[in-house]
C-alpha positions, 0 to 999 in steps of 0.5 A, a space after each residue: 468512468 472506468 475502461 472496460 476491463 478485459 478478462 485476464 487470469 494469468 497466475 499472479 507470478 507477472 503482477 508479483 514481479 512487477 510489485 517486486 520490482 518497485 522496490 528500491 530499498 537494500 532489503 529487495 532479497 528478503 520478505 517482511 512479513 507483518 503480524 496485524 492486530 485482531 478483526 475490526 468491523 468495518 462500518 500524465 501528471 499524477 492527480 489528487 483523488 478526493 474522497 468523501 466518506 460515508 458508511 460499511 458493513 465488511 470486516 477485517 481479518 488478521 493478515 500475517 518504496 522510490 518505493 520501499 513496499 515488501 514483496 509480501 503481497 496478497 495471498 489469493 488461494 496460495 497462488 504464490 509461495 511463501 517465500 519468507 525463509 528468514 535472513 541466514 548469518 551472512 544476510 544479518 551480518 550485512 545488514 547490521 553493517 549497513 545499519 551502522 554505516 546509516 545511523 553514522 550518515 544520519 548523525 552528520 546530516 544538517 538540522 536543516 536537511 528534513 527529507 534526506 533526513 527522513 529518507 535516510 530514517 526510512 532505510 534504516 527502519 527497513 533494516 530494523 524490521 528485517 532484523 525483527 527490531 521492529 518497535 525500534 523500526 516503529 520509533 524512527 518511522 513515526 518520526 520520518 512521517 511526522 517531517 515528511 508530512 510537515 515538509 507536505 512530502 506526501 509520497 515520503 509519508 506514504 512510504 513512512 506508512 508502508 514502513 510503519 505496517 511492516 512494524 507489525 505493532 498496535 497501530 499498524 493497521 490504522 498506519 496503513 489505512 492513514 497511508 492509503 488515504 494519502 496515496 489516493 486523495 494526493 499525487 503520489 506515484 501509482 505504483 505505489 498506491 496500488 501496492 497499499 491498495 493491495 496490502 489492505 487487499 490482503 487484509 480482507 476476507 476472501 468474500 470482502 466487498 471492500 477488497 472489490 472496492 479497492 482494487 478497481 480504484 488501483 485501476 482508476 489511479 492508476 489511468 488517472 496518473 500513469 505516464 504514457 510509457 508506463 500505463 500499459 505495464 501498470 494496467 496489466 498488473 492492476 487488471 491481473 489485481 482485479 481478476 484475482 479478486 474476482 475469483 476469490 471474491 465470486 468465483 469470476 473465471 470469464 469475461 461475462 462473469 467479470 462484466 456481471 461482477 463489475 456492474 453487481 457491485 457497481 465498481 464502473 463509476 469512480 462517482 460510486 466506488 471513490 466513496 465507498 473507498 472512503 468507507 473502507 479507510 475510515 474503517 481500516 483506521 477508526 479514531 486514530 488519524 494522526 492528521 486532519 484530512 479536512 486540513 490536508 484536503 485544503 492543500 490539494 491543487 485545484 
């Protein structure tokens, strides 16, 4: 069971700062925005969280990393000012210089340095995204994803999905769903998992039950995986996320209303909300899966 949540209605500033601090990449100065394709109809040690799909009825709408998550996160009533002012000429020059250096580094890597190559490719793809060279970013991040999956480096694969999502290509929304499936299913850093879930929440309507399910799944993952010295801060982060989702979903503004909302949407029992999360993921990805989930489930730790 998910622990009882104490209601917190702090403005999203604290969450913004916490998630932003996850980004170890060179692009922390900039906000990378992604244009998603039109709406689709929804039908201690890190631990694995198996998901079991069933069916759903929500609707996705347009939405405007070592975690590579960018600082464009959930927009709840415009509580956070859109800080995407674009890159200055000086920043563009700096990124182009770093891009040249990284491409040179990539050419010197040994063929057997698979994960080192994939991680450098993701850094390159991030720069290309920042420079609005999104198709090039997609292509190189797609290759990094394939390498990460072959090496069974699930964290790197999820980070590749994040970069691919930022590239804003035709299948970006599907890749977001694949990344969430990997992040929830395998023992990936809970901060990265939550950040991926936030992307999905941002793509959902205010009244979407799927957003509530995604938020509570984030809380469950943090409780399951967060190490002791980070559990409190990560729980605070996700509690703020849940509070914001509840506020936009049902105008929840106090503890009593929060308890009623959790009960009404059946968000206290993971045996109920995890299968619903699987439905949300299935609806996001549709028939565009790049991997066989049944095969990957066989790789889960006992």
